[in-house]
VMD Tcl script that draws the C-alpha trace (Angstrom):
set ca {
  {44.18 -30.94 38.09}
  {41.54 -29.78 35.72}
  {39.07 -32.30 34.45}
  {39.27 -32.85 30.72}
  {36.57 -31.03 28.81}
  {33.85 -33.32 27.58}
  {33.86 -34.10 23.89}
  {31.50 -31.77 22.07}
  {29.03 -33.43 19.74}
  {30.16 -33.24 16.15}
  {28.26 -30.57 14.27}
  {26.17 -32.22 11.57}
  {27.29 -31.66 8.00}
  {25.30 -28.97 6.24}
  {23.13 -30.38 3.50}
  {23.98 -29.28 -0.02}
  {22.08 -29.12 -3.29}
  {24.24 -31.93 -4.59}
  {23.12 -34.17 -1.72}
  {19.47 -33.37 -2.45}
  {19.99 -34.09 -6.14}
  {21.67 -37.44 -5.43}
  {18.99 -38.69 -3.03}
  {16.09 -37.34 -5.11}
  {17.72 -38.82 -8.25}
  {17.48 -35.55 -10.16}
  {19.95 -33.07 -11.59}
  {21.47 -30.18 -9.67}
  {19.61 -27.83 -12.02}
  {16.29 -29.45 -11.08}
  {16.98 -28.75 -7.40}
  {17.59 -25.11 -8.22}
  {14.37 -24.92 -10.21}
  {12.37 -26.50 -7.41}
  {13.26 -23.59 -5.13}
  {12.50 -20.98 -7.77}
  {8.72 -20.27 -7.81}
  {8.83 -18.99 -11.38}
  {10.87 -21.87 -12.84}
  {9.37 -24.51 -15.15}
  {9.23 -27.89 -13.40}
  {6.52 -30.53 -13.04}
  {4.55 -30.08 -9.79}
  {5.08 -33.67 -8.66}
  {8.82 -33.40 -9.30}
  {9.01 -30.13 -7.37}
  {7.10 -31.67 -4.46}
  {9.45 -34.67 -4.37}
  {12.58 -32.49 -4.38}
  {11.22 -30.21 -1.66}
  {10.31 -33.23 0.48}
  {13.84 -34.63 0.19}
  {15.30 -31.19 0.95}
  {13.15 -30.89 4.06}
  {14.24 -34.33 5.29}
  {17.89 -33.31 4.86}
  {17.39 -29.86 6.33}
  {18.54 -28.20 3.10}
  {17.83 -24.58 2.22}
  {19.39 -22.71 -0.72}
  {22.12 -20.23 0.13}
  {20.56 -16.98 -0.99}
  {23.70 -14.97 -0.35}
  {25.81 -17.22 -2.56}
  {23.16 -17.18 -5.26}
  {22.99 -13.40 -5.13}
  {26.72 -13.16 -5.89}
  {26.14 -15.10 -9.10}
  {22.77 -13.73 -10.23}
  {23.11 -10.20 -8.74}
  {19.61 -10.69 -7.38}
  {18.99 -10.68 -3.64}
  {15.29 -11.64 -3.80}
  {14.69 -8.85 -1.28}
  {12.21 -6.00 -1.69}
  {12.48 -2.91 0.50}
  {9.28 -1.17 1.60}
  {9.46 2.38 3.02}
  {6.36 3.35 5.01}
  {5.39 6.28 7.25}
  {3.12 4.13 9.41}
  {2.55 0.44 10.06}
  {-0.35 0.48 12.52}
  {-3.08 2.34 10.65}
  {-5.67 0.03 9.06}
  {-4.93 0.69 5.38}
  {-1.15 0.44 5.68}
  {-1.26 -2.70 7.83}
  {-3.67 -4.41 5.42}
  {-1.60 -3.47 2.38}
  {1.70 -4.55 3.95}
  {0.14 -7.89 4.89}
  {-1.20 -8.47 1.36}
  {2.00 -7.26 -0.30}
  {4.23 -9.45 1.86}
  {2.12 -12.49 1.00}
  {2.21 -11.74 -2.73}
  {5.98 -11.17 -2.70}
  {6.59 -14.40 -0.80}
  {4.57 -16.24 -3.43}
  {7.03 -14.88 -6.02}
  {10.07 -15.92 -3.98}
  {10.87 -12.52 -2.44}
  {11.40 -11.56 1.19}
  {10.35 -8.14 2.47}
  {12.48 -5.55 4.28}
  {10.41 -2.94 6.13}
  {11.81 0.55 6.74}
  {9.83 3.17 8.68}
  {10.26 6.91 8.22}
  {10.36 9.55 10.92}
  {7.13 11.32 11.88}
  {7.94 14.07 9.34}
  {8.19 11.36 6.63}
  {11.97 11.81 6.26}
  {14.20 8.76 6.60}
  {17.12 8.22 8.96}
  {20.41 8.12 6.98}
  {21.41 5.05 8.99}
  {18.45 3.17 7.56}
  {19.59 4.11 4.07}
  {22.98 2.58 4.88}
  {21.26 -0.62 6.01}
  {19.22 -0.64 2.83}
  {22.36 -0.40 0.71}
  {23.88 -3.33 2.61}
  {20.91 -5.56 1.82}
  {21.15 -4.72 -1.90}
  {17.40 -5.09 -2.56}
  {16.05 -5.95 -5.99}
  {13.41 -3.23 -5.66}
  {12.21 -0.57 -3.21}
  {8.59 0.58 -2.86}
  {8.32 4.07 -1.39}
  {4.95 4.80 0.23}
  {6.13 8.27 1.23}
  {6.84 10.98 -1.29}
  {9.31 12.76 1.04}
  {11.99 10.13 0.38}
  {12.79 11.28 -3.13}
  {14.42 9.29 -5.96}
  {17.59 11.37 -5.75}
  {17.92 10.26 -2.11}
  {17.45 6.59 -2.91}
  {19.72 6.77 -5.96}
  {22.67 7.46 -3.66}
  {22.22 4.19 -1.80}
  {20.67 1.79 -4.29}
  {22.80 -0.18 -6.73}
  {20.67 -1.41 -9.64}
  {17.25 -1.20 -7.96}
  {14.73 1.25 -9.41}
  {12.30 2.56 -6.77}
  {8.53 2.46 -7.18}
  {6.42 5.42 -6.06}
  {2.67 5.62 -5.53}
  {1.20 8.44 -7.65}
  {-2.12 10.26 -7.40}
  {-2.81 11.96 -10.73}
  {-5.70 14.42 -10.63}
  {-6.64 13.74 -14.26}
  {-6.94 10.14 -15.48}
  {-3.64 8.94 -16.84}
  {-0.09 8.41 -15.64}
  {2.20 10.83 -13.95}
  {5.39 9.41 -15.33}
  {8.94 9.86 -14.07}
  {9.35 13.63 -13.99}
  {12.88 13.39 -12.64}
  {15.22 13.59 -15.65}
  {18.23 12.17 -13.81}
  {16.90 9.56 -11.40}
  {14.73 6.80 -12.84}
  {11.70 5.55 -10.94}
  {8.54 3.58 -11.70}
  {4.99 4.54 -10.71}
  {1.78 2.97 -9.52}
  {-0.98 5.51 -10.16}
  {-4.23 5.51 -8.18}
  {-6.98 6.94 -10.41}
  {-9.43 8.50 -7.97}
  {-11.54 10.43 -10.49}
  {-14.11 7.76 -11.31}
  {-14.80 6.79 -7.70}
  {-15.08 10.40 -6.52}
  {-17.39 11.29 -9.42}
  {-19.66 8.37 -8.51}
  {-19.70 9.49 -4.87}
  {-20.60 13.11 -5.70}
  {-23.27 12.00 -8.16}
  {-24.91 9.88 -5.50}
  {-24.77 12.56 -2.80}
  {-26.13 15.15 -5.23}
  {-28.89 12.77 -6.27}
  {-30.01 12.55 -2.64}
  {-30.11 16.33 -2.30}
  {-26.67 17.29 -0.99}
  {-25.31 20.66 -2.12}
  {-22.95 21.71 0.66}
  {-20.26 19.03 0.65}
  {-17.35 19.34 3.09}
  {-13.96 17.73 2.53}
  {-12.35 16.20 5.62}
  {-8.70 16.25 4.59}
  {-5.72 14.12 5.48}
  {-2.30 15.53 6.32}
  {-1.55 18.76 4.49}
  {1.74 17.26 3.28}
  {0.08 14.17 1.82}
  {-0.06 14.05 -1.98}
  {-2.94 11.58 -1.71}
  {-5.06 14.02 0.31}
  {-4.20 16.97 -1.92}
  {-5.05 15.00 -5.07}
  {-8.39 13.87 -3.62}
  {-9.29 17.43 -2.71}
  {-8.37 18.76 -6.16}
  {-10.32 15.98 -7.85}
  {-13.33 16.65 -5.62}
  {-13.20 20.36 -6.49}
  {-13.10 19.53 -10.19}
  {-16.05 17.16 -9.97}
  {-18.13 19.62 -7.90}
  {-17.45 22.39 -10.39}
  {-18.46 20.19 -13.32}
  {-21.73 19.38 -11.52}
  {-22.47 23.06 -10.75}
  {-21.99 22.54 -7.02}
  {-20.15 24.93 -4.66}
  {-16.52 24.38 -3.72}
  {-16.12 22.13 -0.68}
  {-15.67 23.48 2.81}
  {-12.27 22.03 3.77}
  {-12.04 20.57 7.29}
  {-8.36 20.16 8.28}
  {-7.62 16.57 9.27}
  {-4.67 14.20 9.45}
  {-6.18 10.80 8.57}
  {-6.82 9.98 12.27}
  {-10.09 9.28 14.08}
  {-9.62 11.76 16.92}
  {-8.77 14.72 14.70}
  {-11.71 13.94 12.41}
  {-14.05 13.72 15.41}
  {-12.96 17.12 16.75}
  {-12.96 18.76 13.30}
  {-16.53 17.60 12.67}
  {-17.67 19.14 15.94}
  {-16.04 22.44 14.89}
  {-17.73 22.30 11.49}
  {-21.21 22.17 13.02}
  {-20.76 24.08 16.29}
  {-18.58 26.91 15.00}
  {-19.01 26.69 11.24}
  {-22.06 26.45 9.05}
  {-22.28 22.67 8.88}
  {-22.73 20.65 5.68}
  {-25.16 18.35 3.89}
  {-22.44 15.75 3.40}
  {-18.86 15.02 4.43}
  {-16.38 13.44 2.03}
  {-13.42 12.12 4.05}
  {-9.89 11.56 2.72}
  {-9.87 8.10 4.31}
  {-12.22 5.69 6.06}
  {-10.80 6.21 9.56}
  {-11.54 9.93 9.27}
  {-15.06 9.07 8.11}
  {-15.52 6.92 11.23}
  {-14.57 9.89 13.41}
  {-17.03 12.13 11.56}
  {-19.87 9.60 11.90}
  {-19.36 9.19 15.65}
  {-19.20 12.95 16.20}
  {-22.40 13.46 14.23}
  {-24.28 10.69 16.02}
  {-23.00 10.84 19.58}
  {-22.19 14.53 20.12}
  {-24.31 16.46 17.64}
  {-27.37 14.17 17.70}
  {-27.53 14.19 13.91}
  {-28.57 11.17 11.90}
  {-26.43 9.57 9.20}
  {-27.47 9.65 6.39}
  {-30.83 11.40 6.95}
  {-29.32 14.63 8.29}
  {-25.73 14.39 7.06}
  {-24.25 11.95 4.54}
  {-20.72 10.61 4.94}
  {-18.41 9.05 2.35}
  {-14.96 7.61 3.03}
  {-12.01 6.59 0.88}
  {-10.05 3.28 0.74}
  {-12.66 0.64 1.73}
  {-10.64 -0.85 4.58}
  {-11.91 -4.08 6.15}
  {-13.64 -2.20 8.97}
  {-15.76 -0.11 6.55}
  {-18.43 -2.81 6.26}
  {-18.80 -3.23 10.04}
  {-22.45 -2.72 10.94}
  {-21.77 0.15 13.35}
  {-20.43 2.20 10.40}
  {-21.70 0.48 7.22}
  {-19.70 3.12 5.37}
  {-20.24 4.18 1.78}
  {-16.72 4.65 0.46}
  {-14.51 5.01 -2.61}
  {-12.73 1.70 -2.96}
  {-9.14 1.05 -3.98}
  {-9.05 -2.65 -4.82}
  {-6.24 -3.93 -2.60}
  {-5.63 -7.11 -4.62}
  {-5.35 -5.13 -7.86}
  {-3.01 -2.62 -6.26}
  {-0.70 -5.28 -4.81}
  {-0.66 -7.27 -8.05}
  {0.26 -4.12 -9.99}
  {3.18 -3.48 -7.61}
  {4.44 -7.03 -8.09}
  {4.14 -6.66 -11.88}
  {6.26 -3.51 -11.77}
  {8.95 -5.34 -9.81}
  {8.98 -8.31 -12.20}
  {8.92 -6.10 -15.31}
  {11.82 -4.01 -14.05}
  {13.91 -7.10 -13.20}
  {13.23 -8.42 -16.68}
  {14.29 -5.14 -18.32}
  {16.53 -3.15 -15.91}
  {17.33 -0.39 -18.41}
  {13.81 0.28 -19.66}
  {12.36 3.82 -19.44}
  {9.95 4.66 -16.60}
  {7.27 2.03 -16.15}
  {3.73 2.66 -14.94}
  {0.74 0.70 -13.72}
  {-2.66 2.17 -12.83}
  {-5.46 1.05 -10.54}
  {-9.00 2.46 -10.76}
  {-11.40 3.36 -7.97}
  {-15.13 2.79 -7.64}
  {-17.87 3.65 -5.19}
  {-19.02 0.97 -2.74}
  {-22.55 1.85 -1.62}
  {-23.55 1.07 1.94}
  {-25.66 2.90 4.49}
  {-24.14 6.35 5.06}
  {-25.57 8.00 1.95}
  {-29.32 8.23 1.44}
  {-32.44 10.37 1.46}
  {-32.14 13.68 3.29}
  {-35.09 15.15 5.12}
  {-35.20 18.76 3.94}
  {-36.48 21.47 6.27}
  {-39.87 22.82 5.26}
}
mol new
graphics top color blue
foreach p $ca { graphics top sphere $p radius 0.5 }
foreach p [lrange $ca 0 end-1] q [lrange $ca 1 end] { graphics top cylinder $p $q radius 0.2 }
display resetview
């Protein structure tokens, strides 16, 4: 004879907003406002409601709310890489800023060729995000339009001339965050030229990267305006190892350079180490080096890198503004935000010792 199964403990009743409202002695609307970061409610009242909710184990049902408001409070982020310094720092800052606005982040990673797996697009559609930020230009608006409902994607643009790029796609709407590299690059070239550099090499990123192409074109324009020769282009891919090897080729096989302008800071690190440890050249006395981005590691004493800075806080805040503006006006024409660049001067640009 089988023993009777023991009585299972009764599952506790799930706390509701009505229970929180009753115990906190507030209205149901006040409970809803307390969980909405942008809602108007006195701080002490919000704190009291959240304390009661925590004691009861209450959390708002986002799925149910989404059915009513048609807002999921989810933001999709499509990235080609999550481990490189700039991307990891930006994702960290962006996630924090979005959480402060009441959004959760969905991270989608592209293939190595920057295309996206169709299965991931299906997942994205299922989550019904309020917005999608595309950090890779290969995933085009017409691709996202097939899977997104009301969300308008945001793309990072790199205009060569100051000003916006706009939504050039006449059918598929998208918004833009434009990185204005001209001012920072002009400051960098002016400083290198002032210290005697004439032969400036460009250590590129990936050939398929719009950011790298735009930086090269802007550098060419600035050099031409300052009556300097076109840059010697060193093929790179934004990585340390490739930059290291390419710098060795520039000086051992090529004609060398007075200065190296790198498409990103990690590439600049590779160039510096190749110059110092393999070629026995001094930075900046023999060869100057300038990076781009101003990642956290750029100020480390071993590099002390002069670099063109993209202000990360400004960039993240601009992305959040685009999301909030689009949610406020879903049918508006293409929206744009711009972030400037500026030169951060450290120790890798300085007086050159000219041969007699």
